[in-house]
Structure formats: structure tokens, C-alpha cells
N, C-alpha and C positions, 0 to 999 in steps of 0.2 A: 504494500500500500504506500501511497505517496508519490513524490516526484523525484526521479533519480537521473543523473547524467549518464547517458549510454550512447556511445558512438558519436554521431554527428548532432545529437540533440538530447532530448529528455524523454524518458518513459514515465507515463502517468497512469496510476491505478487508483480508482475511487470506488467506494461502496455506496450505492444509492438504490436500495432494493425496489422501491416503488416508483422510481423516476421513469419518465418516457424519453428523456434526453438529458445529457450532461455535457456541458462545455467546460473546457479548461481555458482560462483567459490569462494570457501573459501580457505584461505591461512593458513595452520596449520603447524607449525614448518618449515616454509619456502617452503612448498610444496603446489602446487595448486591442490585442489580437486574439480572436476567439477560434477555438478548434473543437469540433464536436468529437467526443470519444465514441469508441465502438462498444457495443454491448446491448443489453446486459447479459453476462454469463453468471448465473447464480447470484444476481444482484450486483455484480461488479462490472464497472466500465473501465476501458483502458485505451491507450493509444500511444504512439511515438510521434513526437513533434520535433522535426529537425530545426537546427539553427538557434536553439535556446542554450544559453550559457549560464554558468554559475553566477549568482547574484541577481538573476531575473526575478521580479516579483510576479506572483500569480494568484488566482483565485478560481472559484468554481461558480457556474450558474446552472441551476437545475430546473427542469420542466417536469410537470406531473399534475396530478389532481390537486385542486384547492378545495378541501373539505375539512375545516378545522374541527367540526363536530366528530370526526373520526381520526383526528390527529394528523391529517395530511395537509401540509402547508407549503407545497412547492411554489416558489415564486422566483422566476428568473431575473427579476429586477434586483434581487439581492445577491451581491457578491459574497460568496461563502469562503471561509478559511478552511483549507484542507486539514482534516483532523490529524494527518500524519506529517504536516509541514515541520521540517526541522529548524526552520528559522521564521521569525515573524517581523514584519516591518510596518511601521505606522501605528498611530494611536486611533482607537475607535472614538469618533465624535458623537456624543449622545444627541439624538434628535430623531425626528420622524423617519429619516432615511433608513435607519438600521432596523426598523420594524417592518414585518411582512404584511401588516394590515394598516388601513388608513386611520390616521388620527383625526379627531374632531376638535377644531379650534385650538390646535397646538398641544393637545393632550390625548393620551390613549383613549380610544373609544372601544366599541365592541369589536373584538378581533375576528370579524367574519367577512370583511370586504378587503380583497387583496390590494396592497399598495402598489402603485406604479412608479414610485420614486426610486431612482437608482442609488444604490448604496456604495458604489465603487470608490468614490472619493471621500467616504465617511467611515470606512471600516478598515480593519487590519488585513494585511495580505501575507500569504506565504512567500518564502524566498527559496529558490532552488540553490542548494548547497553542493559543494564537491562531494563525491562519493565518501561517505563516512568511513573512518578507519577504526579498527578494533583498538580498544584501550590496551596498550602494550605494557604499561607500568604495573609493577607488583603492588598488591594491596597489603596493608598492615595485618589484616585478618586477626584482630585481637580476639582472644577467647572471651566468651560471655562472662566467665567468672572474674575476669580482669577488667571488664568494661565499665567505664564511668562516662555517662552521656552528658553533654552540655548543650542545652537548647538555646538557640540564638537566631536573630534576624540579621541577614547580611548587612543591611543598612544600619540598623540600630546599634550593632556592636562596634562599627567602625566609623560612624558619621562624625564623631568628635574626638576620636582617639588621637592624643598627642603623639608626635613622632611619625605619623603618616603624612606623606605628601598630600596636599590639598586635593589634587586630581584623583587620588585613590580612595578618598573617604566615601563610604557608603557603597562600595563596589566589590565585585568578586575579587579583583586584584588586591584591593585593600584587605580583604579577609585573609589572603594568602601572604601578605607582607610580613617580613621577619618580625616586625614590632608586634603585630597581632598574634602571630604564631608563638612568640616568646611568652606572651601572657598565658596562652592556653597550655603551653608546655610547663610553665611554672606551676600552674594550678594542678596539673597532672591528669587532666581528662584524656580519655582515649578516643572519643568520638564526638563530633559536633553534629547536632541534629538541626538542620536549617529549616526555618519556616518556609512555606512554599516558594519555590523559585521558578515554577512553571509560569509561562507568560499568562497574565491575567487581565481581566477587565473589571474596573470598579462598578458596583451596582449603580443603576441610574439614580436611585434615591440618594446615594452618597454624592454623586456628581452634582445633583441639584443643590446640595448643601455646600458645594465647593470643597468636598472632602474626598478621600480616596480609601480604598481597602488596603491599608498599610500591611496587614498580615498576609494578604494575598490568597485567601481562601475563596477565590472566585475564578476558577481556571478557564482560560481561553484555549490553550494548547497544551496537550500532554507530552509534547516532544520538544518544544522550543523553550530555552531559558528566557526569563523575563529580561528584556533589553535594558530597562532603566536601571538595573543593578550593575550594568557594565560601565566602564569608563567612557567618558565623552569621546575619546579617540576610537574606541571599539565601536561605539554606536555609529559614529560617522563613517567608519569603514564598512559597516553592514553586518548582517546577521551572522555571516561566517566568522567574523572577528569576535562577535559576542560569544559565540559558542567556543571559540578557541580560548578566550579569556576564562570561561567557566572551566574548561578542561585543564587549563594551566593551574587554576586554583586547586582543583582536585589533586593534581600531580604534586604540587608543593605541600599540601597538607599531608598527603601520603608520605612524602619524604621526611616530614616531621613526626611520622608515626601516628597520625591522627586520621581516623576513619571519617567518611562523609556520609551522613544519613539524610535523606530528603523527606520532608513532610509532604506527602502527596495527597491530592484531592480527586479521587476517582468516583466519589459518591454523587456528585452533581457538577454542573457547569455554570458558567457565568450567564447563560441565557435565561435564567430565572423561571418564573411561573408561566402560566398560559398566555399572559399578555406581555411577556418579556421580549427582548430584542432577538432578531434572527441573524446570527453571525457565523454559524457553522452547522452543528449537528441537527438543529431544529429544521433547517432548510434542506438537509440531505434526506432525513428519514426519521421523523419524530416518533412513530410507533415502535421502531426498532430500538432506538437509543434510550427513550425515556419511559418510565412507568406512567401509564395513562389510565384515567377512569373511563367509564363507558361513554361519557360525553366528550371525550377527547381532551379534557383538562388534565393538568399534571397532578400526580399523587406525590405529596411532599413528605418524605421520611426524614429529611435533612434540616428543615427549617430555612432552606435557601431557595425555595420555589419549585425545585424539580429534583428528581432522583433518577440516576442512570439505572437501566434495567439489566441486571446481571443474569436474568433468565435467558437472555438472548446471546447467541454465539458471537455476533459482531462486537458486542460490548466487552465480553470476556477477552476476545482477541485484541481489541484496542488497548485494554489495560495491560495485558501480558506483553504485547509488542512494545508498548511504551516502557514498561519496567525493564525489559531485556535491553532496550536501546540505552537506557541510562547506565546500565551495568557494563554492557559489552563495548559500547562506543564511547562512553563518557568516563566510565571507571568508578562510579559511586559504589558504596559498600552496603547500602541498605535503605529501607524505607519505613516511614511511620505513616500508617494509613488513617487519614482523617475519617471519622464517623464510619468505621469499618463494618459495623453491623449491616449497613445498607448493601455492602458488596456480597453479603451472605444471605440475602433475602430472596425468597420466592414469594413475591408480593408481601403480605404481612408476616410471613413465617420465616424465621431465621434458622439456618442449619449449618453446623460446623462441617457437614459433608457436602456443602454446596459445590457445584462444579468449578467455580472460580477458585475457591479456597483449596480444593483438591489439586487443581492445576498449578496454582501458585506454590504450594508446599512440596510438589513433586517435580517441578520444572528443573532440569539439570543446570540451568543458569542461575535461577533465583533461589533455589532451596538452600544454598550455602551463603546467602547474604543475610543481613540482619533484617528481620521482618517484624515490625512492631505495630500493634493495633491501638487505635483509640476505640475501645470495645463497646461502643454504644452509638445510638442515633436517637432521633425523636419519634420514631415510629412505634407501633405496638410492641410491647415487650422488648424494648430496644436495649436494655442494659444487659450486656453479655460478658462482663469481666470474668476471665478464667475459662471461657467456653470455646475459644478458638483452637484450631488444631495445631499440634507441633509441626514444624519448628517455629511457630509464631509466638511472639512475646506480647504481653498486654500492659498498657498503662493501668496502674492499680489505683483507682480513685478511692477505694476503701482505705488504702494506706494513707493517702493524702488527708482524708477526713479524720481518721483516727488520730494521727499524730498532731494535727492542728487542735483537735478536741482536747487531748491530754495536756498539751503544754499551754494552750491559749484560751480556748473557750471555757474549759473547766476552771482555770485560774481566774478568768474573768468572773465566772459565777461565784467562786469562793470569795473574791474580793468584795462582792455585793451581798454576802451572807446567804447565798443560794447553794443548795447541795449540788455538787457536780455530777456528771454522768459516771457510772461505774466503769473502770478500765477493763471491762471484760474482753474487748476486742484487741487490746494493746499487744498481748502476747502473740496472737496470730500474726499481726503486722510486723513485729520485730523479728519474727522467726521465719519469714518467707511466705506467709499466707497459704499454708497447706490446705486450708478450708476452701480456697478458690482454685489453686493450681495443682493440688495433690491427687487429682482424679482425672480420668479420661481413658482413652484407648491404650495408652502406654502405662504399664504397671508402675505405680509410684508417681504418676503425673508427669508434668512437663519440667520438673526441677524447679527449685525456688528462684532460679535466675529468670524464669519466665515472667516474674513479677517485676515490672519496671516501676520502682518506687520513686515517688516524687512528693514534695510538699507544695511546690509552686510550679506553675507552667505559664505559658504566654497568656492564657485566659485566666484571669483572676489577679489577686494581689501579688505583688512581689513579696519576698520574705520580710523585707524591712517594713513594707506597708501593712503586713499582717500584725506587726507589733505597734503600729501607731494610728490605726484606723479601726473603729468598730463598724463603720458604715462605708458603703461605696460612695465615691464622689465623681460621677460620670457626666456632669453637666456639659463638659466640653464636647461630648459626643453629639449633642443636639437632640437628645431624646428625653429630655426632662428627667434624667436619672432613672428612667424605667428599665434601661438595658443593664445587662450584667447580673450575675447571681447575687442573691441576698443571703446565701448560705456560705458565709466567709469563714466562720469559726475563728475570728481574729480577736485581738485584745489591744486596745490603745493604751493600756496601763494607767488609765485615769485621766488622759487628756487626748482629745481628738486632733490629730495632725502632727506635723513636723515641729521640732523644737530646736532652739539654739541654747548654747550654754548660758546665755545671759538672762534667760527667762526663768521666772520663779519655779515653774514646773520641771525644770531641767533635772531635778533630783531623780526623776524616773528614767533618765537616759541610760544609766548603767544596767538597770533591769531590762529595758528594751534590748540592749545589746546582748545581754545574756540569753534572752529569749530567742534571738536570732541564732546564737551559738547552740542552744538546745535543739532547735529544729535542724540545723545543719549537721550537728554531731549525731543526732538520732538517725538521720538519713544515711549517713556514711558508716554506721555500725549495724544497720539492719540487714538481714539476709534478703538478697534480691539484687537487682541491677539498679544502681542509683542514677537518677537524672537530676542535674542541677540546672535551674533556670539561669540563663546568662545574666550576669549582673548581680545576682544574689551574693556572690563571693566578694563584692565590693560595696554591698549595702545600697543597691540602686532603688530609687523610689519612682513611682508613677503618679505621685501626688494624690494617692487614694483612688485612682481610676482602675477599676478591676475588669475593664473591657475595652482596652485601648486599641481596638482593631482599626480605627480610622484616624489614629493620631500619629501622623508622619511628622513628628516634631520633637521638642525636648521632653515631652511626656514619655515617649517611647525610647528615644535615643539614650545611650549610656552617658552619664556625666562622669568624665574621667578626672575632674578636679576633686581629688579625694581629701577628706579630712583625716587627721591622724587615726581616729577610730576605724575608719574604713580601710586604711593600710593594715591595721592590726587584724581586722576581720579577714582580709585577704591572706595574711600569714597563717591565720587559723585554718582557713579553708584548704590551703596548700598542705598544711601539716596533716589534717584529717584525711585527705585523699591519699597522701603518702602512707599514713598509718594503716589504712585499709589495704593498700597495695602490698605492703610488706608483711602483713599478718593474715594468713589464710583463715584463722579462726574468726575474723571479722567478716568473711565473705564465704560462708559454707556453700557447697555445691549440691547438697542433697538435703531433703527434708529430714528433720530430726526425729528420732524414735524415742528419745529419753533413755536409751540404753547405750552401753559402750559399744563402739565399733570393734571389729576383730583386731586384736593386737593392742587394744587400749583397755584401761581400767576405769576411766572416767566417762560418765554418760555424755553423749554428744551435745545434749542441752539439758540444763537444770535451772529451776526457778527457786529463788529464796526470798523470804520476807526481810524486813529490816533487822530482825533479830538473828539472821543467819541460818534460820531453820527452813526446811523445804516449805514452799508456799502452799498453804491449804487451798484446795480448789474453790471453796466458797468465797475466799477473799477477793477473787477476781470480780465478784459481783458487788463488792462493798465499795461505795463511792468514796469512802474515807480512807481506804487502804491504798495510799498513793505513793508508797515507797517500796521498791522491789529491786531484786538483783537477778541478772541473767548471766549464767555461766556457760560458756561454750568451750568444748575441748579442742585443743590444737592437735590432738592425736599424739602419737609418740615422738614426732619430729618437729612440732611447732609449739608456739607459746599459747597457753590457754588464755581466754579473754573473759573478764568479768566486767559487766556493764551495770552500774548502779544508777537508778533514777529516783529522784525525789520530786514528785509532782505536787507537793503540798505547799501552802503559803508560809508554813513555819519550817524552821530548821528541823533536822531529823538526826537521831543517833542511830548509826548503822553498825552492826557487827559483821565484819567482812567474812564472806562465805569461806568454807574450809578448802574446797577444791582438792588438790593432791597433797595438801599439807605443806606446800612450799610458799615462800613469800610472794607477795603481790607488789608490783611496781605501778604507781600511779602515773600513767603516761599522758592523760589529758583530763582536764576539769573545765567544765563550761564556766566556772567562776573566773578562769584566767582570761584576761583581755588578750594576751598573746601566749603562744605555747611556751612552756617552761624549758629552761636549759638543763636543769637538774631535776630528777624525779625522786619523790619519797618512796620508801619501801615499807610495807606493812605486813606483819605476820597474820596468817589466818586467825580469825577470832578477835582481832583487834577492833575496839570500838572507835569509830570516827564520827566527827560531826560534819554533816552536810548542810549547807545553807539552803534556803527555800529555792524551789524551782531550779534544780541543777542536775547535771548528769556527769558521771565520772567513768573513765575507762581505765581498767587495770589489766596488765599482762603479767604472766608469771615471770618472776625475777630470776635471771640467769647470771650470777656474778661472773 
């Protein structure tokens, strides 16, 4: 599928199952040259057009029935983007020209009268590129048990980064610059998960507000990189240079030992609902590509107006072809699937045995990449965490909510004299969420690494904002603060908003900083695959905005003008990532049984209360039993790990658990503003005093 240079011209292959005629339209010296393709053969149209060279812009015009009530909306007045175009040129100009039906008085009317306005000068075009080459460079291929993911936006990470040349800020090249890479390497992450980089189109509603879809979850092309993230020089040189810049970024990150994971949106497209614009798939074959109701309107499982229909072979093929392209031709290492439940639906029913999921997880190219799901959508029974097939990994929202609840929401309740929630779910989340991932076709489940643990992500508060806002502050989005979740489980520690040292309420700042360290430390000692939201390691704020999807400005961009406490936080984050990397007991690869593994004498996982005794089962359901100890065996060749948590507002006396009877070395305490240079050693059974809301990590002491 697509357009490829062959011999003296270009071969074009397009799927338009219900069309009666398809033209490919090349734009040469500003003149549109139309060529009617042959076909259809099993719904596919094809042709060879001589005299076409690399860099030529093109689009498609499609003839066929106009019957919106049955989902058939062929309109040759609309120039369509080839779904397989490897490059995209031009911006879509919002207006009546890009809609396949007539507008009334400058606004969308009933979409039943075909528009005669030509969209060629108002829409994006594909670009013919040189024959793609296979990615020849080696990949880091980091093992899952050693993986630490860093979620970031190409532009947000680099837009104000000091040390970057001005022309590289906010670009693919800027992301791969040694100054950016050195920050990632110092932190110790092994993979960067990029918010969508597929070419996208902002929603018309945002365009009307003079805003854009900054996050990029509004896909226009599944094959072309977003041109605006490339340098001005690459954009001026054309789509081929944009792709080369992206490939160069991947190569340089690989050279630094960092994998590249793409956040991909195959659940819907930018064409929106029934009355949305027609720029690609809608004009080719709406009933094949989209889930439709009996009246031809879109069924929306995604909250974005439409849902791609993975019951149909062409949709499955399109997604698989796109994924293989990014791996084999561009060199990326994996994918995070936005609203992945939609891709496993047969209409309203989800199945882990869906044809697409089976194909994805058995494909010889894709099965060895990192495949991560956002395991829910907005359709019926959309929450499916832990239910995707191996070797897919899932974002664990239960982990996020539980850790926020324990350290923030419960503390907030206690500070107001309200009983907190019992910590009954905490043990599951700290130990790998076996209740979610320990079952399935594979005996023993998908391993605890299938749980992608996170406390914060692009949607929601940053880690700093979790500690300084009780409520969302999204007025800048233009939706009267209605957008964004209300289930933040945050705690402002007694004052709403940011504070400076000169303000009277500044006395709460040390506790806020400790809360950030509690969240970060818990994430990095929990069993599973940790994901850090980019900027949390330096205390980034979004000014209380928990849905900054349309904020392409300082709200979303990293502020690299760091205060001393932010430098200290970065040192702590680097230290914790290194501590996890160097001690396998902090990153178990199998679910715990509570018994010793062969060759060991210590159970793989044990729980103790504050007195150092085995934790009684009923205390997990006591909201006031908020001090506990988690002991993990390092087996015979590693150091055992003891994690002590005090989630109460008062200090606690803790008797250190016995373990093997050897001394414990305190290697990290969330009370520390910066990691210590020298570590205290305590004998088992020693009573220690822990301050309120704190976490400590001990390792067996080997003199």
C-alpha cells in the first residue's frame, strides 16, 4: 500500500472497497495532474505513473455512492491523504472546504448534501519519498527487569533546555542533542516513551479557540512523523528530511543506550464524529474503517468522535503495517497503545483473543518489541487492566491510585480529622499486582514486570502538583474547568498553590518535598516496571492544570531554571534509579509465594508490622495501621531489601525486622533532602524512630 518509486516513476496502491473510481493526483510545479488507477481487485486500486520523482506531493480523489445514512461518503471534491503516505506536507486549514457536506451560513449543517468545494488547497498532502531502507543500527534491547521508562513530549522536554542551540529547541534533533541525552543518562532511565509523534490535526473546536492539540492524540497519518517537531531546516527541505531527522534521533538515543517507545493512537483518527472533516479514511471507505451505527453515524468508544473498527481486515492490516514500518524502517523499540481496549473490541465486546491482538503478539517483527497498553477506553466494560495477552504490558492505574491514596489522600483526610481508607490494596501494588497480572493462559501470569507502575503521567497532575493542589485549575483550557479528572487523590498540605520561601505558609514546603520523595521512592522500590513522568525528577509544575492537552506553552514546557531544592530532588531521583538498578531485590522478576526459593532460607516476600512481628492479615483492613515493613530476599547472591513505610501523621517507633539475622544498612530515607554519603547500620530488632509520612530503604550490610 502507498506510493513507492519504481523504475521511471511511482507505483501507487490504494484500498477503497466501495469506490467506483480512484484518482491519484500529483502536484508538479503547482499544477494538479490526475491519473485514474486500475481496479478494483478485492477493493484495491493500483497503477504506475511515470515521470514522478521523490519529493512530489500527492493526494487521492474518490468517486462512489453518496449515502451518509449508510456511511458512504465518497466525494471527489475532497483531496484525501493516502493512509500509507510516509511523508506529509502542508497544514490543514479549518473551514468548509475540508468537509464533505455543505455548511449553512458558515457553520456545519446537516451532513446529507455533498459539498462541491475543492479541498486541495486547504488540506495536507502526501509526499513521495525515496524507497525506505531497513533500520540497520542495533537496538539496546534492554531486558524488562532492567527497564525504567521516562514519559516525555518532544517539544516540552527541550523547548527551554539551556545548552541547546536555539534552532534545536522543541525538535527531534534537540531531543537527541548531547545536552538532552546527558540529562537522561544521569537520571538512569533506559527508555523514553514519547507522546504521539504521528502527524496530527488539531480538533476544529480547538482551532476555533486558537489552541492546538499539544499532546497530539488526534492522528492524521500513521506513517509520517509530525513535521512541526523537526527543525526549521528539515521542514524547509521537505518530508524526507523530516523523516531523516527522526531516524537520526532514534540512532543517537540508541547509541546512548536509550530505547525509543512511541505512544501511538490507532483507536481513532482526527476526522472526528459524523459531522467531522473528511481528510483521509472517511472519504476512502467509512464503513470499513470506522465503527458505525445502523444510521451511518459513528459509534464512539474513545471519547474522540469515532472508533476504528478492528473487526475489519483492512484496519488490522493498516495498524500492523504501520507498526512494522516504525520498527523495521525507522528503528523504534516499542509502542504504548492509547485506549487499547478499542483495538480488542468486537463492537461492544472486548476479547484478549481478538484477531489484532493475536496478530500483534505473534508477529515475528513486533513480538520482540516493547508492547504497552493503556488498558481501557470509554466504551462498555472498557476497563481491562491485566487482561491483555502476553507479551503485552499494561499501564497499572490501580497502582497509581493506591499509592496516591496512601501517601496523599489519606494524609489529607487525617489532617482534617477524617478516618483514612484502609491500606488493604497497598501490599498488592508494592509487590507486583499479582491480583491483576498473576493469571491468564501462561501459568503464573505475565510476570510482575507486566505491570507498568506509575504515579503520574501526561494526563493528570505532575508529582509536584499532587503535593500543592487539592483541586484542578484548568481555566486556561477554555472549558470553564469542566475538563480533566476530579479524582486526583492529591494533598496541598494546607495551602492551595505554589509557595515561595518568603510566604508565611512556607513552613509546609519541607513536607511537600518529602511527599514528592515518598511517591518517587515508592515507585522505584515497587515490583513492576516503573514509569517516571518527564519533569517529575526536577519538580516540574503545570500550575495545577491536570489536563494540559492544549497548552503548547510554559504550562507544559519544562522550566529548567531550577531552585536548589529541585537540584536536590534530581540527585535523589538519580540515586533511587541507580539503587534499583544495582539491587535485584528491589526489582523481582517473579510473583512472590511467601516461601523461600530453592537454595534460599528466607521467604521471597515477608510483611511485618511496626513491632517487627509478621503482619496479621486483618491489619490490612485497619485504616489506622499505617506503619509496615516489606522484606524481600536477595537470594543467596544478592542483598536483601527491607522497605519501611510510615503513612501516619505522627512519628512511629519501629522494631527492625529480623531477616537473616545480619545487620541492616540504611541506604535511603525520604526525610533526606539529598542522598547521604555515609549510611547507618542497625542490628535486627533495633528500635528506630521514624518521622511522620516517611519511607526508608535498608539493605543487608556486607562489611
